[in-house]
PARO-358413 format. One line per 5 residues: their letters; for each residue x, y, z of C-alpha. Coordinates in Angstrom, 1 decimal. Example, Ala and Ser with C-alpha at 12.3 -4.5 7.8 and 13.67 -1.06 7.14 Angstrom:
// residues 2
as> 12.3/-4.5/7.8  13.7/-1.1/7.1 .
This chain:
// residues 356
mtgar> 116.6/76.0/139.7  114.5/78.7/138.2  113.1/79.3/134.9  111.5/77.0/132.3  112.7/73.4/132.8 .
vdidl> 111.9/69.9/132.0  111.7/67.5/134.9  112.7/63.9/134.3  111.7/61.1/136.8  114.1/58.3/136.2 .
grvas> 112.3/55.9/138.4  109.1/56.2/136.4  111.1/56.0/133.0  112.6/52.8/134.4  109.3/51.3/135.3 .
naaal> 107.9/52.1/131.9  110.7/50.7/130.0  111.0/47.5/132.1  107.1/47.0/131.6  107.4/47.2/127.8 .
vellg> 110.5/45.1/127.6  108.5/42.4/129.5  105.3/43.0/127.4  107.1/42.8/124.1  109.4/39.9/125.4 .
rsgvs> 106.2/37.6/125.6  106.0/37.9/121.9  109.7/37.3/121.2  110.1/40.9/120.3  113.1/43.2/121.7 .
vtgvt> 113.1/46.7/122.4  115.4/49.4/120.8  114.9/52.3/123.1  114.8/55.6/121.2  116.8/58.6/122.6 .
kavlg> 116.4/61.4/120.2  113.7/63.3/122.1  115.9/63.6/125.1  118.9/64.4/123.0  120.6/61.4/123.9 .
lpaya> 120.8/62.1/127.7  123.3/59.7/129.0  121.2/59.2/132.3  118.2/58.4/130.4  120.0/56.0/128.2 .
dtivd> 121.6/54.2/131.2  118.2/53.8/132.9  116.5/52.1/129.7  119.5/49.9/129.2  119.4/48.7/132.8 .
agvvr> 115.7/48.3/132.3  116.3/45.7/129.5  116.2/47.5/126.2  118.9/45.7/123.9  119.9/48.6/121.6 .
lgdsr> 119.6/52.5/121.8  118.4/54.3/118.6  118.8/57.9/117.8  118.3/60.0/114.5  121.3/62.3/115.2 .
venie> 124.9/61.4/115.1  125.5/64.2/117.6  123.2/62.4/120.1  124.9/58.9/119.7  128.4/60.7/120.1 .
rmrca> 127.1/62.1/123.3  126.3/58.9/124.8  129.5/57.2/123.6  131.5/60.1/125.2  129.6/59.5/128.4 .
gvdat> 130.5/55.7/128.4  127.0/54.6/127.9  127.4/50.7/127.1  124.9/49.6/124.7  124.6/48.7/120.9 .
tvllr> 123.7/52.0/119.0  121.6/52.4/115.8  121.4/55.6/113.7  117.7/55.7/112.8  117.9/58.2/110.2 .
spmvs> 119.5/57.5/106.8  123.3/58.7/107.4  124.0/61.8/105.4  126.9/61.3/103.2  128.8/64.4/104.9 .
qvdrv> 128.6/62.5/108.1  129.4/58.8/107.2  132.9/59.0/108.7  131.2/60.0/112.3  128.5/57.4/111.7 .
vrcad> 130.9/54.3/111.3  133.0/55.5/114.4  130.1/56.0/116.8  127.2/53.8/115.5  127.2/50.1/115.4 .
ismnt> 124.3/50.0/112.9  122.5/52.4/110.6  119.3/52.2/108.9  119.7/52.9/105.1  117.7/53.1/101.6 .
eptvl> 120.2/54.7/99.2  123.1/52.6/97.5  125.1/55.8/97.2  125.3/56.2/101.0  125.9/52.5/101.5 .
ralsh> 129.1/53.1/99.2  130.2/56.0/101.2  129.6/54.1/104.5  131.8/51.2/103.0  134.6/53.4/102.0 .
aaggv> 134.6/55.1/105.6  134.4/51.9/107.6  137.4/50.9/105.5  139.3/53.9/106.5  138.8/53.1/110.1 .
skthr> 139.2/49.3/109.7  135.8/48.8/111.4  132.9/46.7/110.4  129.4/48.6/110.1  126.1/46.8/110.3 .
vilmv> 123.2/47.8/108.1  119.5/47.7/108.4  117.6/48.1/105.1  114.4/50.1/105.2  111.4/49.0/103.3 .
elgdl> 108.5/51.1/102.1  105.1/49.8/103.2  102.8/52.6/102.7  103.7/55.5/104.9  105.5/57.3/102.2 .
regia> 108.6/58.3/104.2  111.8/56.6/104.1  112.0/52.9/102.4  113.0/50.9/99.5  110.3/49.8/97.1 .
radlg> 109.8/46.0/97.3  110.6/45.5/93.7  114.0/47.3/94.0  115.0/45.6/97.2  116.8/42.7/95.8 .
avvee> 119.1/44.9/93.7  120.3/46.8/96.9  120.8/43.7/98.7  122.9/42.3/96.0  125.0/45.3/95.9 .
lltlp> 125.3/45.6/99.7  126.6/42.1/99.9  129.5/43.0/97.8  130.7/46.1/99.8  133.7/45.7/102.1 .
rlvla> 133.2/46.3/105.6  129.4/46.3/105.5  127.1/43.6/107.0  123.6/43.3/106.2  122.0/43.0/109.9 .
gigtn> 118.3/43.0/108.8  115.5/44.9/107.4  113.0/47.3/108.8  109.9/49.7/108.2  108.5/52.8/109.5 .
lacrs> 104.8/53.4/109.6  102.6/56.2/111.3  104.9/58.9/111.1  104.3/60.8/107.9  101.0/59.6/106.6 .
gtvpd> 99.7/57.9/109.7  99.5/54.5/108.0  98.6/51.9/110.8  100.7/48.9/111.3  98.6/45.8/111.1 .
drnma> 98.6/42.1/110.3  98.8/42.8/106.5  101.9/45.1/106.3  103.7/43.2/109.4  102.9/39.9/107.5 .
elsti> 104.3/41.5/104.3  107.7/42.6/106.1  108.0/38.9/107.2  107.5/37.4/103.9  110.1/40.0/102.4 .
agdie> 112.5/38.9/105.2  112.0/35.3/104.2  112.3/36.0/100.6  115.7/37.7/101.2  117.2/35.0/103.1 .
aefgi> 115.9/32.3/100.5  117.4/34.3/97.6  120.7/35.2/98.9  121.5/32.3/101.4  121.8/34.7/104.4 .
tldiv> 120.1/35.0/107.8  118.7/38.4/108.9  119.4/39.0/112.7  116.8/41.8/112.9  113.6/42.6/111.5 .
sggns> 112.3/45.8/112.8  108.6/46.3/112.4  108.3/49.9/113.4  107.8/52.1/116.5  105.4/52.8/119.4 .
anldw> 102.6/52.9/116.9  102.9/49.1/116.7  101.9/48.6/120.0  98.2/48.1/119.2  99.0/45.5/116.5 .
laats> 101.1/43.6/118.9  98.3/43.5/121.5  96.0/42.5/119.1  97.9/39.8/116.8  98.4/36.2/117.5 .
dtgrv> 101.4/36.1/115.2  104.3/38.5/115.1  105.8/36.6/112.2  109.5/37.4/111.8  109.1/40.7/113.5 .
ndlrl> 111.5/40.8/116.5  112.2/44.3/117.1  110.3/47.6/117.6  111.8/50.9/118.3  110.2/52.6/121.3 .
geail> 110.4/56.3/122.2  106.9/57.9/123.1  105.6/54.8/124.9  108.5/54.7/127.2  108.7/58.6/127.6 .
lgcep> 105.0/59.4/127.9  103.4/55.9/128.6  101.0/56.3/125.6  100.8/54.9/122.1  100.9/57.4/119.2 .
lhrrp> 98.1/56.5/116.9  95.5/57.9/119.3  97.3/58.9/122.1  95.8/56.4/124.5  97.5/55.7/127.8 .
lpglh> 99.1/52.3/128.0  98.1/50.1/130.9  100.3/50.3/133.8  102.5/52.8/132.5  103.5/56.2/133.9 .
ldaft> 102.1/59.2/131.9  104.2/61.9/134.0  107.9/60.6/133.6  108.2/64.0/132.2  106.9/67.4/133.1 .
vvgev> 107.6/70.9/131.7  107.6/73.6/134.4  107.1/77.3/133.6  107.6/80.2/136.0  104.7/82.8/136.2 .
veskr> 105.5/86.3/135.4  102.0/87.9/135.5  98.5/87.1/136.8  95.9/89.6/136.7  92.2/89.9/136.3 .
kptap> 91.3/90.8/132.8  88.3/90.4/130.5  88.1/87.5/128.2  87.4/89.5/125.0  89.7/91.9/123.4 .
wgata> 88.7/95.5/122.4  89.8/97.6/119.5  90.2/96.6/115.8  91.9/93.2/115.5  93.9/91.5/112.6 .
qtafg> 96.7/88.7/112.5  98.8/87.8/115.3  102.4/87.3/115.0  101.6/83.5/114.2  98.6/84.1/112.1 .
patps> 94.7/84.4/112.9  93.9/85.2/116.3  92.0/82.5/118.4  88.3/83.6/118.5  87.3/84.9/122.0 .
tdrga> 84.0/84.5/123.8  83.1/87.4/126.2  82.9/85.4/129.5  83.4/88.5/131.7  86.8/88.8/133.8 .
iwqti> 89.0/86.1/134.8  92.4/85.2/136.4  94.6/85.4/133.4  98.1/84.1/134.2  101.3/84.4/132.1 .
valgr> 104.0/81.8/132.2  107.3/82.5/130.6  107.2/79.6/127.8  106.3/80.3/124.4  106.7/79.0/120.8 .
qdldp> 110.6/79.6/120.9  110.7/77.1/123.6  108.3/74.2/122.6  105.1/73.5/120.9  102.4/75.0/123.3 .
dgltp> 99.6/73.2/121.6  101.1/69.9/123.2  100.9/71.1/126.8  98.4/69.5/129.2  97.8/71.9/132.2 .
prgtt> 96.9/71.0/135.8  93.1/70.5/136.3  91.1/73.7/136.5  93.6/75.6/134.3  93.2/76.2/130.5 .
vlaas> 95.6/77.4/127.9  94.3/80.3/126.1  97.0/81.4/123.8  100.9/81.2/123.1  103.1/83.7/121.5 .
sdhlv> 107.0/83.6/120.9  107.7/84.0/124.9  104.2/83.8/126.6  102.0/81.2/127.6  98.6/82.7/128.5 .
letpr> 96.3/80.7/130.9  93.1/80.9/132.6  93.6/79.9/136.2  91.2/79.3/139.0  93.3/81.9/141.3 .
rvspg> 95.8/84.5/141.1  99.2/83.0/140.9  102.1/85.0/142.3  105.0/85.7/140.0  107.8/83.4/140.8 .
etiaf> 105.5/80.4/141.3  105.8/77.7/138.7  103.1/75.7/136.9  103.8/72.0/135.9  102.3/70.8/132.4 .
rpdya> 102.2/67.2/130.9  104.0/67.4/127.3  102.9/65.4/124.5  105.7/64.2/122.1  106.1/67.3/120.1 .
allga> 106.1/69.6/123.1  108.6/67.3/124.8  111.0/67.4/121.8  110.7/71.2/121.5  111.4/71.7/125.1 .
mtspf> 114.6/69.3/125.1  116.0/71.1/122.2  115.4/74.6/123.2  118.4/76.4/124.7  116.1/78.3/127.1 .
vttrv> 114.8/75.3/128.7  116.8/73.5/131.4  116.7/69.8/132.4  116.4/68.6/135.9  116.8/64.6/136.3 .
nprra> 115.4/63.1/139.6  117.0/59.9/140.6  115.7/56.4/140.2  113.6/56.2/143.4  110.7/53.7/143.5 .
a> 107.9/54.7/141.3 .
């Protein structure tokens, strides 16, 4: 297989997922494995389900449909609030969806009635990150209406932190979520099965806290994929950082000066990166660019430095000449992986679940 690709080591994915399932399980917290960065890749989904995740979460209906069509056997959760234009598809493929808008809940109820299905709902609560979520003062009215809607069942509540504003999950906001869960149960005489405390950014909180309260679910994507936590991108003990690698093919490698010459202005993507004249270097170009992924999120091999990127070219300083046709492997961060998996110009190669 030539050209740009993502290599996926399912053995290392399985090891990461199993380790996190075991870690969270000690605190009575289950794992919803997030599949959106791999576009609902069935082989990835099957791997993490076998490793013990209890649900699969994805933000895109299309990815959940892909897993369903491939026969992946797991409870599925739509993580982004459903679009009204897609509610018919949502109730057919997703067992649960996360919601904030009464208008959408009414549309889901109508769609579920049309196919005689019961659809479960998690209501998302705003706790400070200012992305999606219902204000605590408004939550009771939404719950009250939801409980009257045919074919909908309130499965639980959740929150999302550290995605838009970087708000850190901590004892204060997690305790607030637990309190809200108890208040809803007391006011409406119901039991909430799921209290979803957040995502991989919650792992520092989980490691430090002595009381997880009512939180019994975390939605883990980056931690399983890349073996790190998102708040500071620190590696998590015992996890593999290289379950995913981005591989690009070299198209040029020449001795070139480090400083450009002639009058300069902006590049195709804004101001040029300042250059210091360090004499001639081995400048190597890989056929990867901003149309394929976020090049700022690539970690090159030791001794190699990323100098610049354009639409189609990744410019490197390498310790030697690299012949055109050779490949160079990079470790991606979450943004780079998401872009690479989404690009039509980057293929995927899945390696089997051999021992890690």
